[in-house]
C-alpha positions in Angstrom: -98.2 110.4 -85.6 -97.4 107.1 -84.5 -95.3 106.2 -81.8 -92.0 104.6 -82.5 -91.8 101.1 -80.8 -90.7 100.6 -77.4 -88.7 97.6 -78.1 -88.8 95.4 -81.4 -87.6 91.9 -81.6 -86.5 90.6 -85.2 -86.1 87.5 -87.0 -84.4 85.5 -83.1 -83.6 82.2 -83.4 -81.3 80.7 -80.6 -80.5 77.1 -80.5 -79.3 75.5 -76.3 -77.8 72.0 -76.3 -78.8 70.5 -80.3 -82.2 71.6 -80.1 -83.7 74.5 -81.4 -85.5 76.8 -78.5 -86.9 79.6 -81.4 -86.4 80.4 -85.4 -87.6 83.1 -86.6 -89.3 85.2 -84.2 -90.7 88.9 -84.5 -92.3 90.8 -82.5 -93.3 94.7 -81.1 -93.9 96.3 -77.7 -95.9 99.7 -78.2 -96.1 102.1 -75.3 -98.9 101.3 -72.9 -98.8 97.5 -74.0 -100.1 95.2 -71.0 -99.3 91.6 -72.6 -99.2 88.4 -71.3 -96.4 86.1 -72.1 -97.9 82.4 -71.6 -97.0 79.0 -72.5 -96.2 75.6 -71.4 -93.3 74.9 -69.1 -90.5 74.7 -70.5 -91.9 76.3 -74.1 -89.6 79.4 -73.7 -91.2 81.9 -72.2 -88.6 83.3 -69.6 -86.0 82.6 -72.3 -87.3 85.0 -74.9 -87.5 87.6 -72.0 -84.4 87.2 -71.2 -83.5 87.8 -74.9 -85.7 91.0 -74.9 -83.9 92.3 -71.6 -80.5 91.2 -73.2 -79.5 89.2 -70.3 -79.4 86.6 -73.4 -77.7 87.1 -76.9 -79.7 85.1 -79.9 -77.6 83.0 -82.3 -79.3 84.9 -85.4 -81.7 88.3 -85.2 -81.4 91.7 -82.8 -83.3 93.4 -80.5 -84.0 97.1 -81.0 -84.8 99.6 -78.3 -85.2 103.3 -79.2 -82.4 105.8 -78.1 -83.7 106.6 -74.6 -85.8 104.1 -74.1 -85.5 102.6 -70.5 -86.1 98.8 -69.9 -86.6 97.1 -66.4 -86.1 93.3 -66.0 -87.3 92.2 -62.3 -84.7 88.7 -62.0 -86.0 85.7 -60.6 -82.6 85.3 -58.3 -81.1 88.8 -58.1 -78.1 89.3 -57.0 -77.8 90.7 -53.7 -73.9 91.1 -53.1 -72.1 94.5 -52.1 -75.6 95.7 -50.9 -76.4 95.2 -46.7 -80.3 95.6 -46.6 -83.1 94.7 -48.9 -83.7 98.7 -48.6 -80.6 99.6 -49.9 -80.8 97.2 -53.1 -84.0 98.9 -54.0 -83.1 101.8 -53.8 -79.6 101.8 -55.4 -80.2 104.0 -58.5 -83.1 106.2 -57.5 -82.8 109.4 -56.3 -83.2 110.4 -52.8 -85.6 112.1 -53.3 -87.6 109.2 -54.3 -87.0 107.2 -51.4 -90.5 107.3 -50.4 -91.1 104.5 -53.3 -89.4 102.4 -51.5 -91.0 102.7 -48.3 -94.5 102.6 -50.5 -93.1 99.3 -51.9 -91.9 97.5 -49.1 -95.5 98.5 -47.7 -97.5 96.5 -49.9 -95.1 94.3 -50.8 -94.3 92.8 -47.1 -90.9 92.8 -46.3 -88.7 95.1 -44.6 -86.5 97.4 -46.5 -83.9 96.3 -43.2 -83.1 93.7 -42.9 -80.0 92.1 -43.9 -79.1 91.0 -47.6 -77.3 88.3 -45.3 -80.6 86.7 -43.9 -83.6 87.8 -46.0 -85.1 84.4 -47.5 -85.5 83.7 -51.5 -88.9 85.3 -51.6 -88.1 88.4 -49.7 -85.0 89.0 -52.1 -87.4 88.9 -54.9 -90.1 91.0 -53.1 -86.9 93.4 -53.1 -85.9 93.1 -56.5 -89.9 93.9 -57.9 -90.0 96.8 -55.1 -86.9 98.4 -57.5 -88.1 97.9 -60.7 -91.4 99.5 -60.2 -89.8 102.2 -58.4 -87.2 103.0 -61.5 -90.6 103.1 -63.2 -89.2 102.3 -66.3 -90.8 102.8 -69.8 -91.1 99.0 -70.4 -91.6 96.3 -68.0 -90.7 93.0 -68.0 -92.2 90.7 -65.3 -91.1 87.0 -64.7 -93.5 85.4 -62.1 -94.0 88.4 -59.9 -96.5 87.2 -57.8 -94.6 84.0 -56.8 -93.8 84.0 -53.2 -96.5 87.1 -52.8 -99.8 86.4 -50.3 -103.1 87.6 -51.7 -102.5 91.5 -50.7 -99.6 91.8 -51.7 -101.1 90.3 -55.3 -103.9 93.2 -54.9 -101.3 95.8 -54.1 -99.3 94.8 -57.2 -102.2 94.1 -59.6 -103.5 98.0 -58.5 -100.3 99.4 -59.5 -99.7 97.9 -62.2 -103.2 98.9 -63.5 -102.0 102.7 -62.5 -98.9 102.7 -64.5 -97.6 104.6 -67.5 -95.1 102.0 -68.1 -96.1 99.2 -70.3 -95.7 96.1 -69.9 -95.1 92.4 -70.3 -95.7 89.7 -67.4 -95.3 86.0 -67.3 -98.0 84.8 -64.2 -99.5 81.4 -64.0 -101.8 83.3 -62.1 -105.2 83.3 -64.0 -106.8 86.5 -61.8 -103.8 88.2 -62.7 -103.3 88.2 -65.9 -107.0 88.5 -66.5 -107.5 92.3 -64.4 -104.3 93.1 -66.4 -103.6 92.4 -70.0 -105.1 93.6 -73.2 -103.0 91.6 -75.4 -101.1 88.3 -75.5 -98.0 86.7 -76.5 -98.4 82.6 -77.0 -94.9 80.8 -77.4 -95.8 77.0 -78.9 -93.2 74.9 -80.0 -90.3 77.4 -81.1 -93.1 80.1 -82.5 -94.3 83.3 -81.3 -97.9 84.9 -81.4 -100.1 87.1 -80.8 -103.5 88.5 -80.1 -104.9 91.8 -79.7 -106.5 90.5 -76.8 -106.3 90.0 -72.9 -105.6 86.9 -70.8 -109.2 86.1 -71.0 -109.7 85.0 -74.3 -106.3 83.3 -74.4 -108.2 79.8 -73.8 -110.7 80.1 -76.5 -107.8 81.2 -79.0 -105.7 78.6 -78.4 -108.1 75.7 -78.6 -109.2 77.8 -81.8 -105.4 77.8 -83.0 -105.1 74.1 -81.8 -108.7 72.6 -83.9 -107.5 74.3 -87.2 -104.4 72.3 -86.3 -105.6 69.2 -86.2 -108.1 69.1 -89.0 -104.9 70.6 -91.5 -103.0 67.9 -90.0 -106.1 64.9 -90.6 -106.2 66.7 -94.5 -102.5 66.1 -94.7 -102.9 62.7 -93.8 -105.9 62.2 -96.3 -104.0 63.8 -99.0 -100.4 61.5 -98.3 -102.3 57.9 -98.0 -104.3 58.8 -101.3 -101.0 59.4 -103.1 -99.4 57.0 -101.6 -102.1 54.4 -102.9 -102.3 56.0 -107.1 -97.9 55.8 -106.5 -98.5 51.9 -105.6 -101.5 51.1 -108.3 -100.4 53.7 -110.3 -97.4 51.9 -111.6 -99.2 48.5 -112.7 -101.8 51.0 -114.4 -99.5 53.0 -116.7 -95.9 51.2 -116.7 -94.2 55.2 -116.4 -94.8 57.5 -113.1 -95.4 60.6 -112.9 -92.2 61.9 -111.0 -93.2 65.6 -110.2 -96.5 63.8 -108.6 -93.7 61.3 -106.9 -92.0 64.3 -105.5 -95.1 66.4 -104.6 -96.2 62.9 -102.1 -92.2 62.9 -101.2 -92.2 67.0 -99.8 -95.8 66.0 -98.3 -94.2 63.4 -96.3 -91.2 65.3 -95.7 -94.0 68.5 -94.1 -95.7 66.2 -92.3 -92.6 64.4 -90.7 -91.5 68.1 -89.9 -94.4 68.8 -87.7 -93.9 69.1 -84.3 -96.5 67.8 -82.3 -98.0 69.0 -79.3 -96.7 68.3 -75.3 -99.6 66.2 -73.8 -100.8 67.0 -70.5 -98.9 65.3 -67.6 -100.3 61.6 -67.0 -101.2 63.0 -63.5 -104.1 60.1 -61.4 -105.0 60.7 -58.0 -105.6 57.4 -56.1 -108.0 57.2 -53.2 -107.1 54.7 -50.7 -108.4 52.8 -47.6 -112.4 54.9 -47.1 -111.6 57.0 -44.0 -114.4 57.9 -42.2 -117.1 60.7 -42.5 -115.7 63.0 -39.9 -112.2 63.2 -40.5 -110.6 66.5 -38.2 -112.2 67.8 -34.8 -110.4 71.2 -34.0 -112.2 72.4 -30.9 -111.1 75.4 -29.0 -107.8 75.7 -30.4 -104.6 77.9 -29.3 -101.0 78.2 -30.3 -98.2 80.9 -29.8 -95.1 81.8 -30.1 -94.2 84.7 -27.3 -95.7 87.4 -28.3 -97.4 86.0 -31.5 -100.3 84.6 -31.5 -100.9 81.8 -34.6 -104.7 81.0 -33.4 -106.9 81.3 -31.0 -110.0 79.5 -29.7 -110.4 77.8 -33.1 -113.1 75.4 -34.0 -113.5 73.3 -37.5 -114.8 70.2 -38.8 -113.9 68.3 -41.6 -116.0 66.0 -43.4 -115.1 63.4 -45.7 -114.8 65.1 -49.0 -114.6 68.8 -47.5 -111.7 71.1 -49.3 -110.7 73.3 -47.2 -108.8 76.2 -48.4 -106.4 78.3 -45.3 -105.6 82.4 -47.2 -104.1 84.7 -45.3 -100.9 87.3 -45.5 -97.3 85.7 -45.7 -95.8 84.6 -41.8 -99.6 84.6 -40.5 -99.0 80.7 -39.7 -101.0 79.2 -42.2 -98.4 76.3 -42.7 -98.7 76.1 -38.7 -102.3 75.6 -38.6 -102.0 72.7 -41.3 -99.4 71.0 -39.0 -101.7 71.5 -35.6 -104.8 69.9 -37.7 -102.3 66.9 -38.6 -101.0 66.3 -35.1 -97.7 67.1 -36.1 -97.5 70.2 -33.5 -99.1 70.2 -30.2 -101.6 73.3 -29.6 -101.0 74.8 -26.7 -105.1 75.0 -25.4 -107.9 72.9 -27.0 -107.4 69.5 -28.9 -107.5 67.9 -32.5 -109.2 64.5 -32.8 -108.4 62.5 -36.0 -111.1 60.2 -37.9 -110.4 57.0 -38.6 -108.1 55.2 -41.0 -106.4 58.2 -42.3 -103.8 57.9 -44.8 -101.9 61.1 -45.5 -99.9 62.4 -48.5 -98.0 66.1 -48.6 -97.1 68.2 -51.0 -95.0 70.9 -49.6 -94.3 74.4 -51.0 -90.8 74.2 -49.9 -90.1 71.6 -52.2 -87.6 70.4 -48.8 -88.6 66.8 -50.1 -86.4 67.0 -52.9 -82.7 66.6 -52.9 -80.8 69.3 -55.1 -78.1 67.2 -55.9 -79.9 63.5 -56.5 -81.1 62.6 -59.8 -85.1 62.8 -61.0 -84.4 58.7 -61.5 -83.1 58.3 -57.3 -85.8 61.1 -56.4 -88.0 58.2 -57.2 -86.3 55.1 -56.2 -85.1 55.7 -53.2 -88.1 57.0 -52.0 -89.5 54.2 -49.5 -92.9 55.0 -49.9 -92.2 53.8 -53.7 -89.3 51.5 -53.7 -89.3 48.4 -55.2 -87.7 45.7 -53.2 -84.4 44.2 -55.3 -85.7 45.9 -58.1 -83.7 50.0 -59.0 -85.3 50.5 -62.2 -89.3 49.9 -60.8 -91.3 52.4 -59.3 -94.4 51.1 -57.1 -96.9 53.5 -58.3 -100.6 53.3 -56.1 -99.6 49.5 -55.7 -98.5 48.9 -59.1 -94.9 48.2 -60.5 -93.7 50.5 -63.3 -90.4 51.3 -65.2 -89.0 54.6 -63.7 -88.6 56.5 -66.7 -92.3 55.2 -68.0 -93.4 56.9 -64.6 -91.4 60.5 -65.4 -92.7 60.3 -69.3 -96.3 60.5 -67.4 -95.1 63.9 -66.3 -93.4 64.6 -69.7 -90.2 64.1 -68.1 -88.0 62.7 -71.6 -86.2 59.7 -71.0 -82.9 62.1 -71.4 -83.7 64.0 -68.0 -83.7 60.9 -66.2 -80.6 61.1 -64.8 -81.0 64.7 -64.3 -79.6 66.1 -60.7 -83.0 68.2 -59.5 -80.8 71.3 -59.4 -81.1 71.7 -62.9 -84.9 71.9 -62.9 -86.5 74.9 -63.0 -90.2 75.5 -60.8 -92.6 74.1 -63.1 -90.5 70.6 -63.4 -89.8 70.4 -59.5 -94.0 70.7 -59.1 -94.1 68.3 -61.3 -91.6 65.6 -59.5 -93.0 66.6 -56.7 -96.9 65.9 -57.8 -95.1 62.4 -59.5 -94.2 61.4 -55.7 -97.5 62.1 -54.0 -99.5 60.9 -57.1 -97.8 57.6 -56.5 -99.2 57.0 -53.2 -102.7 56.5 -51.6 -104.5 58.4 -49.6 -107.5 60.1 -48.7 -106.3 63.5 -46.5 -104.3 65.6 -49.6 -102.5 68.3 -47.7 -101.8 70.6 -50.5 -99.1 73.5 -49.1 -98.8 76.1 -52.1 -99.1 73.3 -55.5 -99.8 75.9 -58.4 -96.5 78.1 -57.7 -95.0 77.5 -61.1 -97.5 75.3 -62.7 -98.5 76.1 -66.4 -102.4 76.9 -67.1 -103.0 73.2 -68.8 -100.7 71.2 -65.9 -103.4 74.0 -63.3 -106.4 72.6 -65.1 -105.4 69.3 -64.9 -105.0 69.3 -60.8 -108.5 71.1 -60.5 -109.9 68.5 -62.4 -107.8 65.4 -60.8 -108.9 67.3 -57.3 -113.0 67.4 -58.2 -112.6 63.7 -59.0 -111.2 63.1 -55.5 -113.1 61.2 -53.5 -110.8 61.8 -50.3 -110.7 65.3 -48.5 -108.3 68.0 -49.4 -106.3 70.9 -47.1 -104.9 74.0 -49.4 -102.5 76.6 -48.9 -103.0 79.0 -52.0 -102.9 82.4 -53.2 -103.9 81.7 -56.7 -107.7 83.7 -56.3 -108.7 82.1 -59.5 -107.8 78.1 -58.4 -109.2 78.9 -55.0 -112.4 79.8 -56.2 -112.6 76.5 -58.9 -111.5 74.3 -55.6 -112.4 75.2 -52.4 -115.6 74.0 -50.4 -114.7 75.9 -47.2 -112.0 78.7 -46.8 -110.6 79.4 -43.4 -109.0 83.3 -43.2 -106.2 83.4 -40.7 -106.3 88.0 -40.4 -103.6 88.2 -37.7 -103.5 88.2 -33.9 -105.2 84.8 -33.8 -107.9 85.7 -35.7 -109.1 82.6 -38.3 -112.5 82.3 -39.5 -114.6 79.4 -41.1 -116.7 80.9 -44.2 -118.1 78.9 -47.1 -117.6 78.5 -50.4 -114.2 79.9 -52.2 -112.0 83.3 -52.2 -115.3 85.1 -53.5 -117.7 83.3 -51.1 -115.6 84.3 -48.6 -114.5 88.1 -49.7 -118.4 88.6 -50.6 -119.3 87.0 -46.8 -117.0 89.1 -45.0 -118.6 92.0 -47.0 -121.4 91.5 -45.4 -120.8 90.4 -41.8 -120.0 94.2 -40.5 -118.9 92.9 -37.2 -115.7 91.4 -38.4 -113.1 93.9 -39.2 -111.1 94.2 -42.8 -107.9 92.1 -42.2 -104.7 94.3 -41.2 -102.9 92.4 -44.3 -102.1 95.4 -46.2 -103.0 98.5 -46.9 -106.4 100.3 -48.8 -104.5 100.1 -51.8 -104.0 96.8 -51.9 -107.2 95.6 -50.8 -109.9 98.1 -50.1 -112.8 97.3 -46.8 -115.4 96.2 -48.0 -117.5 98.5 -45.9 -116.2 101.4 -48.4 -117.4 100.4 -51.6 -120.6 101.6 -52.8 -123.4 99.3 -52.0 -125.7 97.8 -54.6 -128.8 98.8 -55.5 -131.4 96.5 -53.6 -132.5 94.5 -56.7 -128.6 94.7 -58.5 -126.2 92.0 -57.5 -122.7 92.4 -56.5 -119.3 91.8 -58.8 -119.2 88.4 -56.8 -122.8 87.5 -57.0 -123.0 87.9 -60.9 -119.9 85.6 -61.6 -121.6 83.8 -58.5 -125.0 83.5 -61.3 -122.9 82.9 -64.2 -121.7 79.8 -62.4 -124.2 78.2 -60.9 -126.1 77.0 -64.5 -122.6 75.2 -65.2 -122.4 73.5 -61.8 -126.2 72.4 -62.1 -125.1 70.7 -65.0 -122.7 69.0 -63.7 -124.1 67.8 -61.0 -127.4 67.0 -62.8 -124.9 65.0 -65.3 -123.2 63.2 -62.2 -126.5 62.4 -60.2 -127.6 60.3 -63.5 -124.4 58.5 -63.5 -124.5 57.3 -60.4 -128.4 56.7 -60.6 -127.6 54.6 -63.7 -125.0 52.9 -61.3 -127.3 51.9 -58.4 -130.0 50.8 -61.2 -128.2 47.5 -60.9 -130.5 45.4 -58.5 -127.2 43.1 -58.0 -125.2 45.8 -56.9 -125.7 45.9 -53.4 -124.9 41.9 -53.1 -121.8 41.8 -55.2 -120.5 44.7 -54.5 -121.3 46.4 -51.0 -118.7 48.6 -49.8 -119.2 50.4 -53.7 -122.9 50.7 -53.3 -123.0 52.1 -50.3 -120.0 54.4 -51.4 -122.4 55.2 -54.7 -125.9 55.8 -52.3 -123.5 58.3 -50.0 -122.4 60.2 -53.1 -125.6 60.6 -54.7 -127.4 61.8 -51.4 -124.5 64.3 -51.1 -124.9 65.9 -54.5 -129.2 65.6 -54.9 -128.1 67.6 -51.5 -126.1 70.1 -53.0 -127.8 70.3 -56.3 -131.0 71.8 -54.2 -128.8 74.3 -52.7 -128.0 75.0 -56.0 -130.9 76.0 -57.3 -131.8 77.9 -54.6 -129.3 79.7 -54.4 -129.5 80.6 -58.6 -133.3 81.3 -57.9 -133.0 84.0 -55.4 -130.0 85.7 -57.5 -132.3 85.0 -60.6 -135.0 87.5 -58.8 -132.6 90.1 -57.4 -130.9 90.5 -60.9 -134.5 90.7 -62.1 -135.2 93.5 -60.0 
């Protein structure tokens, strides 16, 4: 006998500020469902989840759950008033015999239940709210960006916990790896419509692209039909002296339908320009040591950053990643050791705390009053990479319409604040980008665009992120900060770091999270000599695409250098292309050798 659904949403309509958010939405959540709720920033994902949780009343329709069904919602900004400590809040309503659940969640999510609410950060409050939800074990969990403010170890613990739960859940997240590992169905919010596919997030992008392709084809056919009917309407009058009024009305209906179609929101028109070229060696750190009292940040740390490197810093929250960035930039002095900078550095910084944004300022003022963007004597324009632009036009590049230009920053969502910071960052020429948690709150499409921009950026990147997929796509070097001053440099991104650490028996597992979160690689079954690990299989699948991309880049560079007059006409461009060609040829050779070795091992 089929079980009753845990939640049924029927014919939901909701309008805010005169614009419809949803109209006629129907959806069902069944027992055991593990659903990704996806969509562009501003599409209404969080609003829909609040409607499902009963926190927002829709204009029309109903939300029904069977009697006795418990639905838990993780609040983005939980109200902890009336509670003395984070533990008191997390354990509220829980049987005292189940208090161990809060302790386990606090250990996995890395917060102190004894911390007073008055001194807790926003991230700690969110982790306490997540612990409260998990400990309560409701029949249905509604999770809105649960990985924000979590480090990689805590994300791994949460991933394992959700895999083991018997509760159904609906999950909003920007973390591709997290969504791929956990979901078996996808709800896609797009222009007020909610579609469902009985496949997890891994299949979402192919599905989305197919839907959009079908839409474009149907729109193209409609445009051709309207054009044909419009031509008939004009030419048929003189030919017959009498109109077929039914056909004319049909043409009017077609035009009305075409006008009523809601166009997809485009991607942000982001761009990065390298400023004056830096020296080949960008940063050289030797013997760095830094401590605050008994807390050691780094000890005897060496790192050389070359032009074009993408260096990622990973590790648990509070281990000192931002401090190490400040040491490398010379913003803070080490206790021992020294840092040398290359020539001609121009730094642009993306700050995870959003401290550069005044919550009471408008979007307009956030750009025009920035000294690096201000145009002397003109409050309507901003300087964008050396060219004056009207402030509204530049905001539109980042998907802000004219009506939002005078809105206060505090009214923006997390994703919109991130886009505004990127607008400020990308207005400046730079050759060293420092990105501290840039992926928080960005939608999948904007993340894709940011990754592409970083791939094409000729400068150097220092990156702090807990997004494993983004790290794998961007980083060429990973610095793993493992606590107690240990910071180890590995080649490649997150998966490469994990694979190398697993092979290095002299390197102990980082003490960032308990075994439930990340099991030490030494305890996992070893692959047969002729087999490949999961990471190596993933790498083998990636390499053909990397080789193809490098070959295409080499072809373009060779075509550019085939111009015999390039050296005399543009010597700087010639030198830059020559260096890029040598670099890509070296990478291609290494990738081909790696592919051959892995292919031979896979074949046994």
